[in-house]
Structure formats: structure tokens, C-alpha cells
N, CA, C and O atoms as a DFTB+ gen file, in Angstrom:
524 C
 N C O
     1  1     -23.798      52.683      28.251
     2  2     -24.407      51.571      28.476
     3  2     -24.659      50.833      27.240
     4  3     -24.273      49.725      26.866
     5  1     -25.555      51.901      26.585
     6  2     -26.037      51.415      25.168
     7  2     -25.048      50.894      24.392
     8  3     -25.339      49.903      23.723
     9  1     -23.883      51.358      24.326
    10  2     -22.758      50.628      23.269
    11  2     -22.469      49.170      23.743
    12  3     -22.001      48.389      22.914
    13  1     -22.749      48.686      25.192
    14  2     -22.338      47.430      25.757
    15  2     -23.358      46.501      25.510
    16  3     -23.116      45.315      25.734
    17  1     -24.705      46.911      24.990
    18  2     -25.903      46.313      24.864
    19  2     -25.683      45.043      24.005
    20  3     -25.809      43.919      24.492
    21  1     -25.301      45.292      22.516
    22  2     -25.135      44.130      21.808
    23  2     -24.212      43.252      22.053
    24  3     -24.361      42.111      21.616
    25  1     -22.964      43.626      22.867
    26  2     -22.014      42.741      23.225
    27  2     -22.759      41.795      24.475
    28  3     -22.524      40.588      24.521
    29  1     -23.606      42.402      25.403
    30  2     -24.052      41.780      26.401
    31  2     -24.912      40.700      26.089
    32  3     -24.976      39.639      26.709
    33  1     -25.633      41.060      24.997
    34  2     -26.905      40.144      24.295
    35  2     -26.038      39.071      23.881
    36  3     -26.205      37.937      24.330
    37  1     -25.023      39.373      22.966
    38  2     -24.272      38.122      22.231
    39  2     -23.816      37.177      23.346
    40  3     -23.913      35.952      23.271
    41  1     -23.378      37.761      24.250
    42  2     -22.583      36.975      25.433
    43  2     -23.838      35.973      26.137
    44  3     -23.625      34.763      26.220
    45  1     -24.929      36.458      26.551
    46  2     -25.985      35.614      26.748
    47  2     -26.011      34.430      26.011
    48  3     -25.754      33.258      26.286
    49  1     -26.453      35.124      24.820
    50  2     -26.898      34.006      23.650
    51  2     -25.742      32.868      23.449
    52  3     -26.099      31.704      23.270
    53  1     -24.422      33.192      23.478
    54  2     -23.654      32.101      23.531
    55  2     -23.581      31.484      24.896
    56  3     -23.526      30.275      24.670
    57  1     -23.557      31.629      25.896
    58  2     -23.916      31.024      27.253
    59  2     -25.238      30.211      27.146
    60  3     -25.189      29.037      27.512
    61  1     -26.516      30.756      26.642
    62  2     -27.645      30.145      26.708
    63  2     -27.218      28.938      25.720
    64  3     -27.324      27.824      26.233
    65  1     -26.801      28.973      24.521
    66  2     -26.488      27.739      23.600
    67  2     -25.615      26.711      24.249
    68  3     -25.777      25.506      24.061
    69  1     -24.649      27.237      25.048
    70  2     -23.790      26.063      25.502
    71  2     -24.714      25.358      26.911
    72  3     -24.409      24.295      27.452
    73  1     -25.419      25.893      27.152
    74  2     -26.148      25.281      28.596
    75  2     -27.375      24.681      27.939
    76  3     -28.306      24.516      28.728
    77  1     -27.601      24.320      26.699
    78  2     -28.813      23.818      26.391
    79  2     -28.808      22.209      26.735
    80  3     -27.807      21.509      26.583
    81  1     -29.907      21.787      27.156
    82  2     -30.244      20.444      27.626
    83  2     -29.727      19.252      26.766
    84  3     -30.251      19.156      25.656
    85  1     -28.846      18.390      27.078
    86  2     -28.569      17.323      26.243
    87  2     -29.216      16.005      26.746
    88  3     -29.463      15.883      27.946
    89  1     -29.503      14.992      25.842
    90  2     -30.346      13.807      26.072
    91  2     -29.565      13.154      27.237
    92  3     -28.339      13.150      27.345
    93  1     -30.417      12.627      28.058
    94  2     -29.678      11.645      29.087
    95  2     -28.903      10.568      28.530
    96  3     -27.941      10.085      29.126
    97  1     -29.316      10.163      27.347
    98  2     -28.215       8.960      26.859
    99  2     -26.699       9.312      26.574
   100  3     -25.743       8.538      26.521
   101  1     -26.731      10.639      26.409
   102  2     -25.369      11.013      26.292
   103  2     -24.544      10.777      27.244
   104  3     -23.488      10.155      27.132
   105  1     -25.030      11.309      28.316
   106  2     -24.084      10.850      29.550
   107  2     -23.718       9.449      29.788
   108  3     -22.620       9.040      30.165
   109  1     -24.870       8.694      29.495
   110  2     -24.712       7.348      29.649
   111  2     -23.694       6.859      28.772
   112  3     -22.852       6.144      29.314
   113  1     -23.561       7.087      27.463
   114  2     -22.621       7.025      26.510
   115  2     -21.412       7.376      26.795
   116  3     -20.464       6.640      26.522
   117  1     -21.257       8.627      27.425
   118  2     -19.885       9.054      27.804
   119  2     -19.228       8.379      28.595
   120  3     -18.030       8.201      28.372
   121  1     -20.028       7.669      30.050
   122  2     -19.805       6.866      30.846
   123  2     -18.782       5.724      30.400
   124  3     -17.933       5.345      31.206
   125  1     -18.858       5.176      29.122
   126  2     -17.990       4.112      28.473
   127  2     -16.632       4.441      28.327
   128  3     -15.713       3.623      28.339
   129  1     -16.493       6.004      28.151
   130  2     -15.190       6.422      27.929
   131  2     -14.149       5.573      29.124
   132  3     -14.442       5.430      30.311
   133  1     -12.970       5.107      28.498
   134  2     -12.068       4.487      29.372
   135  2     -12.219       2.866      29.655
   136  3     -11.401       2.225      30.314
   137  1     -13.290       2.368      29.103
   138  2     -13.853       0.939      29.218
   139  2     -12.970       0.312      28.103
   140  3     -12.606       0.878      27.072
   141  1     -12.707      -0.895      28.473
   142  2     -11.713      -1.807      27.276
   143  2     -12.777      -2.245      26.307
   144  3     -13.983      -2.272      26.555
   145  1     -12.276      -2.540      25.325
   146  2     -13.357      -3.034      24.317
   147  2     -14.047      -4.399      24.921
   148  3     -15.271      -4.522      24.927
   149  1     -13.197      -5.379      25.411
   150  2     -14.054      -6.503      25.832
   151  2     -15.207      -6.230      27.014
   152  3     -16.302      -6.793      27.003
   153  1     -14.790      -5.296      28.013
   154  2     -16.009      -5.083      28.677
   155  2     -17.196      -4.588      27.947
   156  3     -18.355      -4.883      28.240
   157  1     -16.841      -3.835      27.002
   158  2     -18.059      -3.170      26.198
   159  2     -18.761      -4.177      25.586
   160  3     -19.948      -4.335      25.872
   161  1     -18.097      -5.032      24.621
   162  2     -18.820      -6.305      24.130
   163  2     -19.359      -7.269      24.857
   164  3     -20.241      -8.002      24.407
   165  1     -18.796      -7.382      26.274
   166  2     -19.424      -8.329      27.427
   167  2     -20.712      -7.975      27.465
   168  3     -21.609      -8.810      27.352
   169  1     -20.938      -6.645      27.635
   170  2     -22.301      -6.057      28.169
   171  2     -23.183      -5.631      27.016
   172  3     -24.369      -5.951      27.102
   173  1     -22.738      -4.880      25.828
   174  2     -23.693      -4.723      24.791
   175  2     -23.727      -5.520      23.651
   176  3     -24.376      -5.130      22.680
   177  1     -23.002      -6.797      23.613
   178  2     -22.844      -7.919      22.744
   179  2     -21.688      -7.394      21.519
   180  3     -20.802      -6.540      21.554
   181  1     -22.134      -8.288      20.496
   182  2     -21.123      -7.718      19.423
   183  2     -21.730      -6.679      18.678
   184  3     -22.950      -6.628      18.527
   185  1     -20.816      -5.712      18.124
   186  2     -21.338      -4.537      17.310
   187  2     -22.070      -5.034      16.062
   188  3     -21.974      -6.169      15.595
   189  1     -22.897      -3.920      15.534
   190  2     -23.589      -4.377      14.616
   191  2     -22.667      -4.321      13.221
   192  3     -22.981      -4.848      12.154
   193  1     -21.242      -3.418      13.538
   194  2     -20.304      -3.608      12.472
   195  2     -19.333      -2.417      13.019
   196  3     -19.664      -1.463      13.724
   197  1     -18.067      -2.726      12.511
   198  2     -16.996      -2.072      13.048
   199  2     -16.526      -1.292      11.754
   200  3     -16.625      -1.872      10.673
   201  1     -16.082      -0.164      11.803
   202  2     -15.707       0.838      10.617
   203  2     -14.270       1.453      11.127
   204  3     -13.942       1.371      12.311
   205  1     -13.687       1.891      10.426
   206  2     -12.345       2.941      10.325
   207  2     -12.882       4.170      10.547
   208  3     -13.697       4.559       9.711
   209  1     -12.539       5.120      11.786
   210  2     -13.007       6.566      11.694
   211  2     -12.009       7.239      11.277
   212  3     -10.937       6.719      10.966
   213  1     -12.326       8.845      11.208
   214  2     -11.596       9.655      10.493
   215  2     -10.255       9.644      10.848
   216  3      -9.364       9.875      10.030
   217  1     -10.002       9.321      12.339
   218  2      -8.471       9.362      12.790
   219  2      -7.911       8.024      12.667
   220  3      -6.937       7.682      13.338
   221  1      -8.407       7.364      11.953
   222  2      -7.489       5.642      11.434
   223  2      -8.056       4.860      12.617
   224  3      -7.503       3.769      12.759
   225  1      -8.936       5.111      13.431
   226  2      -8.592       4.262      14.693
   227  2     -10.177       3.341      14.242
   228  3     -10.896       3.855      13.385
   229  1     -10.548       2.155      14.816
   230  2     -11.516       1.507      14.979
   231  2     -12.610       2.217      15.607
   232  3     -12.430       3.173      16.362
   233  1     -13.827       1.716      15.274
   234  2     -15.162       2.482      15.676
   235  2     -15.923       1.430      15.816
   236  3     -16.273       0.791      14.823
   237  1     -16.336       1.047      17.192
   238  2     -17.732      -0.099      16.818
   239  2     -18.914       0.594      16.962
   240  3     -19.077       1.533      17.740
   241  1     -19.837       0.081      16.128
   242  2     -21.081       0.615      15.806
   243  2     -22.197      -0.189      16.235
   244  3     -22.269      -1.392      15.985
   245  1     -23.105       0.482      16.904
   246  2     -24.330      -0.374      17.579
   247  2     -25.672       0.707      17.218
   248  3     -25.718       1.906      17.492
   249  1     -26.560       0.016      16.632
   250  2     -27.839       0.572      16.281
   251  2     -29.150       0.205      17.415
   252  3     -29.324      -0.888      17.953
   253  1     -29.711       1.029      17.537
   254  2     -30.923       0.751      18.187
   255  2     -32.146       1.465      17.394
   256  3     -31.910       2.522      16.809
   257  1     -33.481       0.892      17.365
   258  2     -34.646       1.208      16.962
   259  2     -35.880       1.302      18.118
   260  3     -36.199       0.413      18.908
   261  1     -36.350       2.361      18.007
   262  2     -37.478       2.414      19.118
   263  2     -38.893       2.910      18.540
   264  3     -38.872       3.882      17.786
   265  1     -39.966       2.379      18.808
   266  2     -40.986       3.001      18.466
   267  2     -41.705       3.763      19.592
   268  3     -41.888       3.192      20.667
   269  1     -42.107       4.986      19.403
   270  2     -43.023       5.618      20.609
   271  2     -44.415       6.032      20.420
   272  3     -44.700       6.360      19.268
   273  1     -45.288       6.086      21.246
   274  2     -46.466       6.695      21.151
   275  2     -46.082       8.124      21.753
   276  3     -45.734       8.145      22.934
   277  1     -46.114       9.199      21.106
   278  2     -46.195      10.537      21.519
   279  2     -46.941      10.651      22.655
   280  3     -46.429      10.959      23.731
   281  1     -48.278      10.398      22.491
   282  2     -49.407      10.729      23.446
   283  2     -49.001      10.161      24.728
   284  3     -49.340      10.674      25.794
   285  1     -48.261       9.083      24.641
   286  2     -48.005       8.441      25.914
   287  2     -46.467       8.254      26.514
   288  3     -46.234       8.120      27.715
   289  1     -45.678       8.265      25.695
   290  2     -44.264       8.148      25.753
   291  2     -43.767       9.667      25.633
   292  3     -44.351      10.438      24.871
   293  1     -42.646      10.087      26.427
   294  2     -41.743      11.399      26.115
   295  2     -40.315      11.007      26.365
   296  3     -40.021      10.449      27.422
   297  1     -39.402      11.272      25.439
   298  2     -38.060      11.354      25.207
   299  2     -37.697      12.427      26.098
   300  3     -37.726      13.637      25.871
   301  1     -37.311      11.746      27.262
   302  2     -36.735      13.541      28.210
   303  2     -35.946      12.879      29.356
   304  3     -35.915      11.667      29.570
   305  1     -35.454      13.620      29.906
   306  2     -34.323      13.504      30.837
   307  2     -35.081      12.995      31.855
   308  3     -36.005      13.762      32.125
   309  1     -35.052      11.701      32.735
   310  2     -35.915      11.410      33.692
   311  2     -36.089      12.021      34.700
   312  3     -37.097      11.802      35.372
   313  1     -35.126      12.983      35.090
   314  2     -35.293      13.711      36.327
   315  2     -36.021      15.300      35.985
   316  3     -35.937      16.189      36.834
   317  1     -36.649      15.507      34.810
   318  2     -37.294      16.656      34.558
   319  2     -38.918      16.204      34.903
   320  3     -39.411      15.079      34.828
   321  1     -39.544      17.453      35.295
   322  2     -41.156      17.345      35.748
   323  2     -41.675      17.227      34.363
   324  3     -41.283      17.743      33.317
   325  1     -42.823      16.280      34.661
   326  2     -43.688      16.059      33.438
   327  2     -44.481      17.241      33.282
   328  3     -44.883      17.886      34.250
   329  1     -44.728      17.555      32.045
   330  2     -45.681      19.130      31.860
   331  2     -47.095      18.563      32.133
   332  3     -47.459      17.390      32.051
   333  1     -47.807      19.653      32.473
   334  2     -49.428      19.661      32.978
   335  2     -50.004      19.877      31.703
   336  3     -51.120      19.379      31.558
   337  1     -49.455      20.584      30.601
   338  2     -50.307      20.937      29.553
   339  2     -50.819      19.728      28.634
   340  3     -50.248      18.639      28.686
   341  1     -51.644      19.899      27.999
   342  2     -52.346      18.697      27.151
   343  2     -51.419      18.685      25.987
   344  3     -51.013      19.737      25.492
   345  1     -51.059      17.448      25.519
   346  2     -50.182      17.424      24.342
   347  2     -50.829      17.729      23.089
   348  3     -51.976      17.377      22.816
   349  1     -50.015      18.439      22.282
   350  2     -50.621      18.715      20.953
   351  2     -50.927      17.616      20.179
   352  3     -50.357      16.563      20.464
   353  1     -51.884      17.641      19.052
   354  2     -52.294      16.306      18.322
   355  2     -50.792      16.005      17.598
   356  3     -49.997      16.869      17.229
   357  1     -50.640      14.634      17.506
   358  2     -49.359      14.204      16.878
   359  2     -49.720      12.879      16.343
   360  3     -50.660      12.197      16.754
   361  1     -48.925      12.571      15.418
   362  2     -49.072      10.846      14.803
   363  2     -49.007      10.169      15.881
   364  3     -48.450      10.527      16.918
   365  1     -49.816       8.731      15.604
   366  2     -49.891       8.011      16.774
   367  2     -48.397       7.276      16.969
   368  3     -48.056       7.023      18.124
   369  1     -47.704       7.008      16.116
   370  2     -46.406       6.270      16.499
   371  2     -45.376       6.870      15.623
   372  3     -45.514       7.230      14.454
   373  1     -44.231       6.928      16.436
   374  2     -43.286       7.605      15.755
   375  2     -41.981       6.747      15.826
   376  3     -41.686       6.233      16.905
   377  1     -41.117       6.550      14.632
   378  2     -40.059       5.550      14.714
   379  2     -38.694       6.047      14.748
   380  3     -38.239       6.737      13.835
   381  1     -38.002       5.700      15.822
   382  2     -36.939       6.546      16.125
   383  2     -35.555       5.583      16.052
   384  3     -35.498       4.634      16.834
   385  1     -34.546       5.799      15.203
   386  2     -33.327       5.193      14.984
   387  2     -32.063       5.976      15.737
   388  3     -31.966       7.202      15.784
   389  1     -31.319       5.242      16.190
   390  2     -30.009       5.631      16.634
   391  2     -28.890       4.816      16.231
   392  3     -28.860       3.594      16.086
   393  1     -27.855       5.774      16.053
   394  2     -26.584       4.800      15.756
   395  2     -25.644       5.479      16.940
   396  3     -25.690       6.667      17.257
   397  1     -24.784       4.477      17.523
   398  2     -23.764       4.772      18.579
   399  2     -22.658       4.394      18.330
   400  3     -22.495       3.237      17.943
   401  1     -21.527       5.318      18.491
   402  2     -20.359       4.969      17.954
   403  2     -19.162       4.851      19.286
   404  3     -18.993       5.841      19.998
   405  1     -18.650       4.022      19.449
   406  2     -17.381       3.927      20.380
   407  2     -16.007       3.773      19.753
   408  3     -15.603       2.670      19.385
   409  1     -15.421       4.685      19.656
   410  2     -14.073       4.910      19.031
   411  2     -13.120       4.078      19.968
   412  3     -13.350       4.095      21.177
   413  1     -12.086       3.367      19.485
   414  2     -11.051       2.843      20.192
   415  2      -9.715       3.180      19.850
   416  3      -9.348       3.470      18.712
   417  1      -8.807       3.122      21.131
   418  2      -7.384       3.233      20.604
   419  2      -6.954       2.103      21.821
   420  3      -7.342       2.041      22.987
   421  1      -6.177       1.403      21.212
   422  2      -5.377       0.516      21.834
   423  2      -6.652      -0.436      22.901
   424  3      -6.606      -0.594      24.121
   425  1      -7.397      -0.791      22.211
   426  2      -8.530      -1.729      22.730
   427  2      -9.326      -0.705      23.995
   428  3     -10.048      -1.338      24.766
   429  1      -9.259       0.279      24.146
   430  2     -10.027       0.992      24.976
   431  2     -10.794       2.263      24.248
   432  3     -10.298       2.976      23.376
   433  1     -12.192       2.384      24.839
   434  2     -12.985       3.303      24.163
   435  2     -12.362       4.756      24.938
   436  3     -12.173       4.924      26.142
   437  1     -12.117       5.732      23.790
   438  2     -11.461       6.952      23.879
   439  2     -12.601       8.009      23.496
   440  3     -12.532       9.209      23.765
   441  1     -13.428       7.522      22.976
   442  2     -14.666       8.608      22.157
   443  2     -15.915       8.005      21.941
   444  3     -16.019       6.966      21.289
   445  1     -16.984       8.655      22.507
   446  2     -18.270       8.025      22.057
   447  2     -19.366       9.304      21.274
   448  3     -19.251      10.518      21.441
   449  1     -20.110       8.801      20.657
   450  2     -20.905       9.884      19.889
   451  2     -22.189       8.995      19.591
   452  3     -22.156       7.773      19.733
   453  1     -23.491       9.782      19.108
   454  2     -24.350       9.095      18.371
   455  2     -24.946      10.153      17.392
   456  3     -24.645      11.344      17.310
   457  1     -25.870       9.439      16.660
   458  2     -26.540       9.936      15.636
   459  2     -28.025       9.509      15.629
   460  3     -28.324       8.329      15.447
   461  1     -28.914      10.426      15.819
   462  2     -30.391       9.834      15.963
   463  2     -30.987      10.174      17.356
   464  3     -30.422      10.950      18.127
   465  1     -32.108       9.578      17.625
   466  2     -32.985       9.802      18.841
   467  2     -33.507       8.498      19.414
   468  3     -33.723       7.527      18.690
   469  1     -33.677       8.491      20.537
   470  2     -34.392       7.237      21.032
   471  2     -33.395       6.123      21.199
   472  3     -33.647       4.943      20.953
   473  1     -32.134       6.629      21.678
   474  2     -31.134       5.717      21.788
   475  2     -31.322       4.904      22.985
   476  3     -31.712       5.551      23.957
   477  1     -31.107       3.381      23.210
   478  2     -31.268       2.361      23.832
   479  2     -29.758       2.379      24.565
   480  3     -29.018       1.498      24.128
   481  1     -29.379       2.939      25.246
   482  2     -27.992       2.651      25.797
   483  2     -28.001       1.950      27.237
   484  3     -28.754       2.098      28.199
   485  1     -26.872       1.123      27.026
   486  2     -26.818       0.199      28.231
   487  2     -25.884       0.766      29.262
   488  3     -24.728       1.009      28.917
   489  1     -26.337       1.038      30.689
   490  2     -25.103       1.693      31.387
   491  2     -23.987       0.961      31.622
   492  3     -24.161      -0.256      31.684
   493  1     -23.104       1.294      31.741
   494  2     -21.873       0.877      32.215
   495  2     -21.852       0.287      33.536
   496  3     -22.073       1.191      34.342
   497  1     -21.693      -0.773      34.095
   498  2     -21.393      -1.466      35.281
   499  2     -20.509      -0.924      36.233
   500  3     -19.287      -1.025      36.125
   501  1     -21.128      -0.304      37.244
   502  2     -19.881       0.313      38.335
   503  2     -19.850       1.681      38.085
   504  3     -19.363       2.301      39.031
   505  1     -20.258       2.490      36.982
   506  2     -20.078       3.833      36.757
   507  2     -21.539       4.544      36.879
   508  3     -22.554       4.049      36.389
   509  1     -21.508       5.803      37.619
   510  2     -22.673       6.421      37.568
   511  2     -22.421       7.778      36.593
   512  3     -21.563       8.576      36.971
   513  1     -22.991       7.987      35.627
   514  2     -22.623       8.975      34.747
   515  2     -23.226      10.290      35.698
   516  3     -22.648      11.371      35.581
   517  1     -24.431      10.170      36.664
   518  2     -25.011      11.252      37.200
   519  2     -23.974      12.139      38.480
   520  3     -24.210      13.204      39.051
   521  1     -22.931      11.309      38.597
   522  2     -21.874      11.621      39.819
   523  2     -20.724      12.387      39.198
   524  3     -19.778      12.752      39.895
């Protein structure tokens, strides 16, 4: 059994890494996959800019900016319990920027991704990402 311990430990670490929590807004963004570009723009408005992705397809780029007071606000999954521990001292205001990318193919969203934190994601009407 001693010879198997490193293998079991490595397998545990790989599985734990795959199960790490994702921000709630990632599920909301992924719910837009399959939407047509017209629906996306009717809900989100015009993109900040349009770029060409590595795949050669157009990518609509949206930006959001958030300011939070870490002593009062927590960027977390809304379904998680609030910690009872007193927060550690932090700066009074944090600036968070987020870039959200919607890659299109034949005028349909085929991939979404984001870069940053504090993303202000608009839910896709009629689609619940929690289901």
C-alpha cells in the first residue's frame, strides 16, 4: 500500500483542482452559448468593441467596472453561507475590472470567457444557468 500512496495523493490533488469553485458569473456567461448575436446585443447593448479571435471568428467584447468595499461586500457565489469570522483589515475600496468575450460563429455565440473579477453579467432571458 505504501507504493500506492503517491499515486493516490496525486489523484486526489488533480480531482480537488477540478472541483475548485468557479465564480457565479461564469455560469451566467456560459448560458449565452447558443444565443444569436442580435439577442445578445438587444439585452447587453452594443459591445465596447469587436475583435477577431485566434480562431479567425468575430468576438464581441464587453467591459464592466465595479467598486466594492470589502468590509461590506463579498464577491462570492450567492448560494454560499456568509462567514461568521470577523473580516481581516483591508483597503476601504477595491476597483475591479472585467472583460467579457462572446465569440461568434454564423452570428451565434459559440464560446464565452472573461478576464478579471467583479463581472457584471446580464442573465440570458428564459435560460436558468442553475438548472
